[in-house]
N, C-alpha and C positions, 0 to 999 in steps of 0.2 A: 417079692413085693409087687403089688399091682401097679400097672402103669396108669398114670392119671394126666390128662391134658388140661392145662390151664391157659387162659388167654389174657394177654395184656396189650399194650400199645408198643409196637416195634418202633424204636426211634433211632437206632444205630445198627447198621447191617452186619451180619456175620452169623454163622452157625457154629455153636461151641458146645462141648460136653465137658462135664467135670463134677467134682464133689461140691455140695453146697456148703458155703461158709456163712452161717447166720450172724450178721453184724448186730450186736446188742449193746450199744454204749449206754452210759448213764444218760437218762433223759429227765427233763423237768417234771414229767408225770409222776416220777418217784417221790416227789417232795411231800413231806407231812408238815403241814403248817404249824409253826411253833412261835411262841413268844420268848422274849429274852429279858433278863434283868441287867445284862451287861451291854448297854447300847454302844459304848465306845469300842469295845472289842468287836462287835458285829459290824460296825461301820468300817473298822480297819480291815477286817476279813473281806468285806465287799470290795474295798478299794484295791486290796491286793489281788483279788480275783479279776477285777477289771484290767489291772496292769499286766497280769499274766496272760489274759485273753488277748490284749493288744500285741503283746510280744509274740504269741503263737501265730496270730493273724499275719503279722509282719513277716515272719519266716515263710509262711505259706504264700504270701504275695510275691516274695522274692523268687520262690520256687516256680510259681505260675508264670512269672515274667520270663524265666529262663526256658521253661518247657512249652508254654502255650502262647506267650506273647502279652503285650500290654493290655489289649482289649479284654482278655479273659481275666487278667489280674484285677481289672476294674471291679469285677463281681465281688472280690474279697475286700477291696478298698471300700466298697459300699457298706460292708459289714462293719468295718472299723468306724465309719461315719455314724452308725447307730449308737456306738459307745459315746460319741461326742454330741449326740442329739439331746437337746434339753428336755425332750418328752420321754427319753428312755432311761438313762442312768440316774439323773437327779431324783425322780420319783422314788427310786429304790431306797436311796439314803433317807428321804422323807418318811418312808414307811417304817424304817428302822428307828429313827429318832422320835417320830410322832406317835407311831402305833406299837413300838417295841417289838417289832417282828425280827426273827433271825434273818440273816443274809439270804439263806436259801429261800425262805418264804417270800422275802421281798422281791427277789429275782423272779420267782414263779408268778407272783401277782401281776407285776408290770409286763412281763413277756406275754402272759396269757391275754392281757387287755390289748396289747399292741397287735398280736397275732389275730385276735378277733376282729380288730378294726380292718386289717388288710384283707382278711378272708371275707368280709362283708361287701367288699367292693365288687362292682359288676364286671370290671375288665379282668380277663384271665391273667394277663401279665402281672397286674398289680396283686391279684390274689396269690400268685405264686411267690411273691416277695415275702410272704409269711414265712416261707422256709428259711429265708436269710435271718429273720428275727429269731426264730427258734434256734437256729445254729449258734448265734451269739449267745443267747440265753443258756443253752446246753453247755457251751464252752466255759462260760463263767461258773455255772453250777458244778461242772466237773472238777474245777479247781478246789471246790469246798468239800468234795465227797471222798470217803475212803473207798467205796465200791467203784471200780473203773469200768466194770462190764467187759464185753468183747471189744477189742480194739483192732484197727486195721493193721497195726504193727504185729498182731498175732498171726497174720497170714504167713505161712512159711512154705507153701506148696501151691501149685496152680489150682484155682478154685473158681467157682461161680458165686459171686457175692450176692447175698440175699439180705435185704434191708427194708424197713418201712419206708425209708426215704434216704437219699444220699445228699447231703448238703454240698454246696460248692467247695467248701474247705475239705470235705471227705474226698470228693472226686479228684481234686488235684493231687492227693496223696497216693492215688492208685498206681501200683506198679504193673505195667502191661505184661510183664513176664510172669506175674503171679495171679493177676486178676484176668481171667479169660473173657469174662462178660459179667453183667450184673442184672438183677431183676429187683424192682421195688413195688411196694404196695400202692404208692401214690405217684403222681407226676404226670405232666403233659408235654406235648411237643414244643411248647415255648418255654419250658422250664430251664433253669440254668443247667440242671442235671443232664438234660438232653443235648443242650448245646455243647457242653464239655465232653460228653460221651463221644460225640461225633468228632470233636477236635482231637481227642485221644485215640480215636479209632477202635474203641472198645465196644463189642456187641452189647446192646442194652434193650431191655424191655421195662417199660414203666407202667404204672397203673394196673398192677395185677390184682388189686382189690383183696378181698378176704380169702381168696384162693391161696395167697402166700402163706396163710396159717397152716397149710397142709405140709409145708416144707420143713424138714428137720435138718439139723446140723449133720452133715455127712451123707445126706441123701444124694443120689445121683440125678443130675439135671441135664437136660438138652434144651438149648434155647436157640431160637431163630429171630435175630434182631430185625429182620425185614418184615416178617409177618406177625410178630408178637406171640408166636407159639412157644409155650414153655411146657416141657413134658417131664413130669416127675417120675423117676424110676422107669426110664424107657425100656421097652422090651427089646430082645435081640433083633426081631424083624424091623422094628422102628429105627433102631440105631443103624441097621444095615441100609435102610432106605435113605436116611439122612446122610450117612456116609457117602452114598452114591451121589447125593446132591452136592456135597462138599467137594467130592473128587471132580465132579463135572464142572463145578465153579472154578476150581483151581486150574483145570485143563483150559477152560475158556479164557481165564486170565493170562495164561501162558501164551495162548494163541493170539490174544489181542495185543500183546507186547510188540508183535511185528508191525502193528499199524500206528504205533506212537509217532514215529518220525515220517510216516507217509503223508502226502498231501490228500485232502479230501476231493478227489477228482473222479467223475464217473468214467465208465469205459469209453464213452464217446466224447470225453474232453471237457465236460461242464465242471467247473471248479467253484467250491463254496468255501467260506471261511468258518472254521469251527472254533468257537470261543468258550470261555467258562464263566459261570456266575459265581461271584464271591461275596461274602459278608464281612470278612476281616482281612486285615493286612497279612496275617500269617498265611492264609490260604494261597496268596499269590506266589509265595516262595517256590512251590513245587509245580506250578502250572506248566512251565515249559517242558519239564521232564515228563509231563503227562500228555503232551501233545497239543496243548492249547495254543492257538495262534493269536489270541487276544483275550482281554477281559471284556465280555459282552455286556455284563451288568455288575457293577460294583454297588451293592446295597449299602449306602452310607449310613442308614439309620442305626446299624449295629455299633457304630462309633459313638452314637448319642445315647444308646440305651445302657442302663445299669450305672449311670453316673448321677451325681447329686446336682449337677449344674451343666449348662450348655458347654460343650467343648469349644475353646476359643479358636481364633484363626490359626494360631501357631500349631496347636495340637492337630487340627485338621490338615494343615498343610504338610506336616511330617508324615501323616498317614498316607495321604494321596501320593506324595513324593515317593514314599517307600514302594507303593504298588507300581508306580510308573517305572521306577528304576528296576524293579524285579522283572518287569516284562521286556526290558532291553530294547526299547524302541518300538515294540508292537503296540497296537491300539489298546486303550483302556477307556471304556465307556463308564463314566461316573454319573450315577443317577442322583439328582438332588434329593434332599430329605423327603422321604416318603413315610411320614408318620400320621397316625390317626387310624381309624378302623380298629384292628385288633392290636395295634402297637401304640402304646402311650409313653409319654415322657412326663413324669410327675411334676418336674420343675417347670413345665409349660402351662400347668393348670388349665387344661383344655376342658371345655364344657361337656357335660354328660349329654348324650344324644340317643334318640330312639333308634335311629338307623345310622350308626357311625360309618359304615362302609359307603354310605351315600352322602356323607356329611362333610364336616370341616376337616379336611385331610390333605396331605400331599401338596400339590401346587396351590390349592385354595388357601391353605394355612400359610404358606410361604409368601404368597402375594399380599396377604393381609398383614403378616408380620415380616416386612421386608428385610428387617435387620438380620433375620435368620438366613435368608437367601443371599444377601450381599456378603455376609461373612463367609458363607460356604463358597460362593463364586470366587471371591478373592483368593481363598486357599487353593481352589482347583486351578485357577489361572496361574498362580504362582508355581504350583506343582508341574503344570504343563511345560515349563522350561526343561524339565528332566525326562520328558517322554512324549509319546503321542496320545495326549489326553483329549477325550470328547466329552461333551456335556449333554445329559439327557434329562428333560423335564417330565415328571410322572403325572398321570391322571389329567392330561389335557382334554377338555371336553369341547372347546371351541376356539376360534381364531383369536378372540379377545385375550384369553388367558396366555396363548402362545406369544402374542405381540407384547403384552405386559412383561412377560418373563424375559423376552429378548431385550426389551428396553432397559430393564434393570441390568442385564448382562452388559450392554453397551455402556451404561453409566458407570458400572463397576470397573470396566476396562479403562475408562477415562480417569477415574479416581486413582487407579494404580499408576497410570502414566504420569499424572500430575505429582504424585508422591515420589516418583523416580524409582519405583519398585519393579524389578524384572518380572515379566509375565509372558505367557505363551501368546504370540502375535497372531497365530492362525488356529483357532479351535472350532471344530465342527459342532454345530448345535442340532440336536434332534429331539423328537418327542416320543413318548411311549404311547402306543396305541392299545389302550385297554378299555376304552368306552366306545360303544357303537357309533356315537355321534361323530367321534374323531375319525373313525374308519370310513364313514360315509362321506366325510369332507376331505378324504385323503388327496384327492386331485387338487384341491385348493392349497392344502398344507404343503404339498410336494413343490409348489412353486416358491416356497419361503424357507422351509426347513432343509437341513443337509442330509438327514436320514430319519427313518422310522425304526422303532423297535417294538415289535408286537408282543404284548404281555398276555399270553393266552389264559393264564390263571384267572385274572379278573375279567378279560374280555368274554370268556364263557359265562362267568357268573352274571355279568350285566346283560349279556345278550339273551340268555334263556331264563333270566330272573330266578336263579337258584342260589341259595346260600350254600356255598360249598362245604361249610362246616356243619350243616344240618343233615344228620343221617337219614331223616325221613324222606328227604327229596334228593339225596345224593345220586340216585339212579339217573336223574335227569342231567346231571353235570357231566358233559362229555365234549371234548374238543373236536370230535368228529361229527358234531351236529352240522347238518347241511348249511344252516344259517351262518354259523361260525366260519365254515370253510369259505363261503361266499364273501364274508367280510375280509378275511385274510387275503383272498384273491384281489379284492378291490384295492387294498393297500399296496400289495406288491405291484400290481399293474400301474398304479398311479406313480410309484417311484420310478419304475422302468420307463414310463412314457417321457420323463424329463431327465433321464440319466443319473438318478439318485439311487441309493441302496436301501434295502430293507433288511432288518434282522428280526430275530425272534428270540425272546429271553424267557418265555414261559415253559412249563414242563413238557409241552408238546414237542419242542425242539430236541429234547433228549430221549424221545421215544423212537426206537428203531422201526416200530410198525408205521409210524408216520412219515418216515423218510421218503418213500416213493411219492407220497402226496406233496410234500414240501419241495421236492426236486421238481416235480411236474409244474408246481405253481411258480417256480423260479426264485425261491428264497435265496438271498445272497449270503447272509451271516446267520449261523445257528449258535445260540449260546445256551449252555446247560451245566449241570453239575459235572465237575471234572471227571468223576468216575464213569460218566457215560460217554466220553469223548471217543474212545477207541471202538466201542460197540457201534456207535452211529457211523464212524468213519468206515468200518468194515462193510456195513450195509451200503453206503454211498459208493464205494469203489467196486461193488459187485453189480451195480445198475447201469443201464443206458438211460440217459435223460430222455431221449425220444420215446422210449417205452412208457416213461413216467408221465410224459405230456399226454399221451393217448389215454392212459389210465385216468388222469384228471378230467379229461373230457367226458369220460363215462361217469365218473363220480359226481360231476356237476349236474347230471340228470337224475340223480338219486334223491329220494325223499326222506329217508330215515337214517338214523345213526347205525342201526343194525346193518343195513345195506352197505353203508360206507366201510364199516369195520370188516364185514365179510369180504368185500372186494380187496381190501388191503391185505388181509391175512391170506387170501387165495392168490395174490399177485405173484407171478413167477417171471423174473426177468429173462 
């Protein structure tokens, strides 16, 4: 059979080979619309399907809570909420009673309408919620059908799962011992499928498109979850080349194990703190065993997403406390709610904007809707009793915003004190540097804040005026841009001048190529994906900071990204 290369979106790393298992469950597209003469029977069938669907989802929720944690289980709880939504189930009964449709036809009609509504929304996150609606509809529909199609329970040997899409309730059923990886026709990096694939540690490629139609049940597949490469019926030379990559990856992992418990100290004694970025409580459980010295960025927005309403103070407190306790007294930097841009919360009813990344988001939203910030600060301060918690405000553009946020913090402390509620008495307050105006004012901010954390992902976007999601201009998006480097230097110099510390929580911190540059600039705390910790630590321990300082002096004289990157790649300690 001829080898064919297919391309999708790599969302969960890993190189895997195996036989294709084509997942073909019953879907609502199979429905033939029919009328009924027995309305009462059809209503009863619909009610029984709804009850069975709720029961199945409840079982899956309990499984997700055990294996993935509460925050992932919320995804499935959101699906149950659809069954209770007055715009979802009641219209189905009305179609049966008023139009004399069968239960199957009624489900199909309503689900089709609701899916169309979600898919018409401009925000990607909201569009991808259409998958949740389909999942609920398909689950109800399957209760009424004799044909069950291919089921996940049919998998009896290690396979690469192939599907049009994998719903959240599909994904939490996956057995990591049998499902080596999966590929889907549709899906994006913000989809629940991508989030859950990473949580489960299963190699995954989404968005393969019509190319997936070339894959047949039993075909051999080779997938690379980092690059998005999916090779159908790989040839012997291809398998050999990928086998070498897999072997090299395993050897590197074994070598890096020796660095887990080592301090990040250069040969000439300059020590930095290596921290991890997290988005969920569950991620904190294994950080210490992976060599993290702190949580440099806790993205709290994931606690708010996928829910039908704002998490209350107690819910937030429990989450923040759990992370603080998991880190056993090591620092935990908690970023206040950073919502807006490409991250929406339906229950906030945020206005539609022409340029959401430049609009009503992050600290701007929280200063306007102070109750959001106050509730979160109360929860964080209470959790601070159980560990070394720090608070960071995102997207600060000027002194006014910082001072308003700090005043709310002070008022919140006084409120807790008056209520007699225990809270952390000494909490460092910092700001995220991701807007050029804040970087240029760093020397002023340094006199008032306790620390800086440089968010390079947005800092690059705002400095060079590039939408990092736009493939047409993606070539301009590079954190080695001389202007970005100068802004980073300005921030670090400002904190050093007054004895404060600067961290970095953007992707640049986890890039081993950038390590000599960041060492030379004097960055104190580096926060990254936990999987990058040992790689970066290995590079740091092989360097002399004095050599890196000399390298930075040369780099600051360079004019182009290409020159900077070439100098870093050629740098030999």
